[in-house]
N, C-alpha and C positions, 0 to 999 in steps of 0.2 A: 327522547325519553321513551322508555319501554317498561311495560309491567313485568317483563321477565327479569330474572336475576342478571346482574351486570356481566358476570363471566359468560353466560350463554349469549347475551346480546353482542358482546365483543367478539366472541367466537363466530357468530353468524356473519358479522361484518367482515371479518378476516377471511372466512371460508368463501364468501361470495365476492371477494376482492373489491369490497366497497370502502376500504380504508382511506383512499385518497378523497372520498366524498364525505366520510364521517370520521373525523379525527377522534381518537380514543378519549381525549380530554373533553369532548363535547357529547359524550354518550352518558346518559343518566338513567338509572333504574329507579322505578317507583315501587318495586316489589315489596320492600320492607317498610317504606316510609309513606307511601301514598303519593298521588299526583299533586295534591296541594302543597306538600312539603317541597317537592321538586320545583314547582312554580315559584314558591317563595325563595328558594335557593338561587334560581335563575334571575329573579328580580334583584336580589341582593348583589349578585355577581355583575350584572349588566346595567342595573339602575332601572328605576320605575319609568323613566322617560323613554326607554327603549321600546320599539314596537315589536311585539311577538305575534306570530301566527301559529296557532295550534292546529296540527294536521293529524287526523286520526279517524278511527272507526267506532270508538266506544263511547258509551254514555258518560262514563267516569271522566274521560278527558274533556268532553264537552261541558259537563257540569263544572269541573274545576276551572276551565278556561273562562266561563261566564263569571264565576266568583272573582276572578282576577281581572276581569274586563279585557280579556284577550280574544280577538276574533278566532273563530273555529271553522275549519274547512273539513267537511266529512269526505272521507275516501272509502268507497265501498266497491268500486270497480275501476277499470282502466280509464273510462271516459271522465271520471271525477278527477283523476290525476292530470289528464290532458286539459281539462277545463281550468285546473289550478295553474298549469303552465301558461295557458293563454292569459289568464287574469294577471299573473305576475309579469308576463311579457308586455302587456298593455298598461301596467302599473295601476291596476284596479285594487290590488292588495299589496 
Protein backbone atom coordinates (compact mmCIF):
# COMPACT_ATOMS: atom_id res chain seq x y z
CA UNK A 1 0.00 0.00 0.00
CA UNK A 2 1.21 3.44 -0.86
CA UNK A 3 -0.14 6.94 -0.32
CA UNK A 4 0.86 7.85 -3.89
CA UNK A 5 -1.54 7.46 -6.83
CA UNK A 6 -1.66 3.91 -8.17
CA UNK A 7 -0.24 4.75 -11.61
CA UNK A 8 2.84 6.35 -10.04
CA UNK A 9 3.34 3.45 -7.66
CA UNK A 10 3.14 0.85 -10.42
CA UNK A 11 5.47 2.92 -12.59
CA UNK A 12 8.08 3.05 -9.83
CA UNK A 13 7.85 -0.70 -9.30
CA UNK A 14 8.35 -1.33 -13.02
CA UNK A 15 11.14 1.26 -13.44
CA UNK A 16 13.10 -0.24 -10.55
CA UNK A 17 12.49 -3.76 -11.88
CA UNK A 18 10.66 -4.84 -8.74
CA UNK A 19 7.73 -6.44 -10.59
CA UNK A 20 8.72 -10.00 -9.62
CA UNK A 21 8.60 -8.97 -5.94
CA UNK A 22 5.48 -6.81 -6.06
CA UNK A 23 2.84 -8.21 -8.42
CA UNK A 24 0.58 -5.45 -9.73
CA UNK A 25 -2.54 -7.06 -8.27
CA UNK A 26 -1.00 -6.68 -4.79
CA UNK A 27 -0.30 -2.95 -5.03
CA UNK A 28 -2.88 -0.71 -3.37
CA UNK A 29 -3.12 3.06 -3.25
CA UNK A 30 -4.59 4.95 -0.33
CA UNK A 31 -4.28 8.29 -2.13
CA UNK A 32 -8.02 8.82 -2.65
CA UNK A 33 -9.56 6.51 -0.06
CA UNK A 34 -7.20 6.54 2.94
CA UNK A 35 -5.29 3.83 4.78
CA UNK A 36 -8.26 2.55 6.77
CA UNK A 37 -10.27 1.82 3.62
CA UNK A 38 -7.39 -0.16 2.14
CA UNK A 39 -6.96 -2.15 5.37
CA UNK A 40 -10.68 -2.96 5.32
CA UNK A 41 -10.40 -4.07 1.70
CA UNK A 42 -7.42 -6.32 2.52
CA UNK A 43 -9.25 -7.90 5.45
CA UNK A 44 -12.26 -8.56 3.21
CA UNK A 45 -10.04 -10.10 0.54
CA UNK A 46 -7.89 -12.30 2.80
CA UNK A 47 -10.09 -12.70 5.88
CA UNK A 48 -9.80 -11.37 9.40
CA UNK A 49 -7.95 -14.49 10.57
CA UNK A 50 -5.01 -13.64 8.31
CA UNK A 51 -1.95 -12.18 10.01
CA UNK A 52 -0.89 -8.85 8.53
CA UNK A 53 2.30 -6.93 9.25
CA UNK A 54 2.21 -3.24 8.40
CA UNK A 55 5.62 -1.84 7.44
CA UNK A 56 6.02 1.88 7.07
CA UNK A 57 7.44 5.18 8.18
CA UNK A 58 4.35 7.29 8.70
CA UNK A 59 2.09 8.00 11.63
CA UNK A 60 -1.01 7.46 9.46
CA UNK A 61 -0.02 3.86 8.71
CA UNK A 62 0.78 3.22 12.35
CA UNK A 63 -2.51 4.67 13.57
CA UNK A 64 -4.52 2.70 11.01
CA UNK A 65 -2.65 -0.51 11.84
CA UNK A 66 -3.46 -0.07 15.54
CA UNK A 67 -7.14 0.51 14.74
CA UNK A 68 -7.22 -2.81 12.86
CA UNK A 69 -5.07 -4.58 15.48
CA UNK A 70 -2.26 -5.21 12.99
CA UNK A 71 1.37 -5.16 14.14
CA UNK A 72 3.42 -2.24 12.82
CA UNK A 73 7.15 -2.21 12.00
CA UNK A 74 8.64 1.25 11.56
CA UNK A 75 11.26 1.59 8.82
CA UNK A 76 13.27 4.80 8.90
CA UNK A 77 16.74 3.53 7.96
CA UNK A 78 18.52 0.50 6.55
CA UNK A 79 19.13 -1.07 9.95
CA UNK A 80 15.36 -1.13 10.61
CA UNK A 81 14.93 -3.16 7.43
CA UNK A 82 17.77 -5.48 8.43
CA UNK A 83 16.20 -5.98 11.86
CA UNK A 84 12.88 -6.81 10.22
CA UNK A 85 14.61 -9.41 8.04
CA UNK A 86 16.21 -11.00 11.13
CA UNK A 87 12.92 -10.96 13.03
CA UNK A 88 11.18 -12.70 10.13
CA UNK A 89 14.07 -15.15 9.70
CA UNK A 90 13.79 -16.21 13.34
CA UNK A 91 9.97 -16.14 13.14
CA UNK A 92 9.53 -13.39 15.73
CA UNK A 93 7.00 -11.75 13.38
